[in-house]
N, C-alpha and C positions, 0 to 999 in steps of 0.2 A: 797904697803903700807905697812907700820911697826905694828907689834901685839899691839902697845899700840896708835896706832890713834883711834880715836874713829869719828864713823857714825855718821851722823847726819841729820836722814830723817824728811823733813818736805812736806807739801802741801802746794797750795795754800790760799796766808791769804783772808779772806772774803772780796769781793767787792758787796758794796750796789747797785750797777748797776745790779746785778743779785740776784737775790733776793730769785730764785726757787732752785730747785732742781736738773733741768734739766742744766748742762754745758753748753750746747755747745755754745750759743753766747761767752759766756766769753771767751772759750776755741782761739772760733774764733776771738775775738778783741785782745785777748792776742798776738795771733798767729802776726797780721797785723799788733800791734802795737811796735812788737819788730824788724820787720825788720823795719817800717818807723822809728823806732829810731835812730836805726843802721844807715841807709840810713844817717840820720842829723846832728847824731853826731859819728859815727864809733862805730867798734864792742868793742871799751877799755870804752868807755864811761860806765861807773859802773850802774846808773839808768837801763838801757837798759835792764841789766842780772836778773832786778825784771820779765819783762815780759815774757823773756827765760823761767825762773825759773818755773812760771803759765803755761804757752802754756807746756811746757816738762811734767809739773806734772799732767794736767787735761785733756791735749786732747790725742784719740785714735793714738798710734803708726801710722797706716796707715794714719788717715788723716795725719798725720804730713808729712807724705814720699811724701803724692799725692801732699800735697802744694806743699815742695820742688820741686818736679819734674815739674808744673806748672809752677813757679817760673821761673825757670831755660829756660823753654821751652817759656816763656812770656805770657800762658795762662789762669795765672791764674784767678778766678771768681771776686774777690776784689782785691782794689788797696795796695799796700803794699810801696810806696814809699809816698815821701812829694811832 
């Protein structure tokens, strides 16, 4: 990265479905929505990236790692395909 490159830090935007301070459900929903989106539209579909940006900013890394392992094993406890 060059010295002149600007780094823009962002977090997940407000989602009225999750008005409380506990963002666990929002995290889980964004993770699932991302994988459903790329399953339906492919990884190159730009709107899917908003879901990824959201879960990457609000989900604990340990949760994402565990869910990734469970997805690969086919044992994830919620549906992530269309």
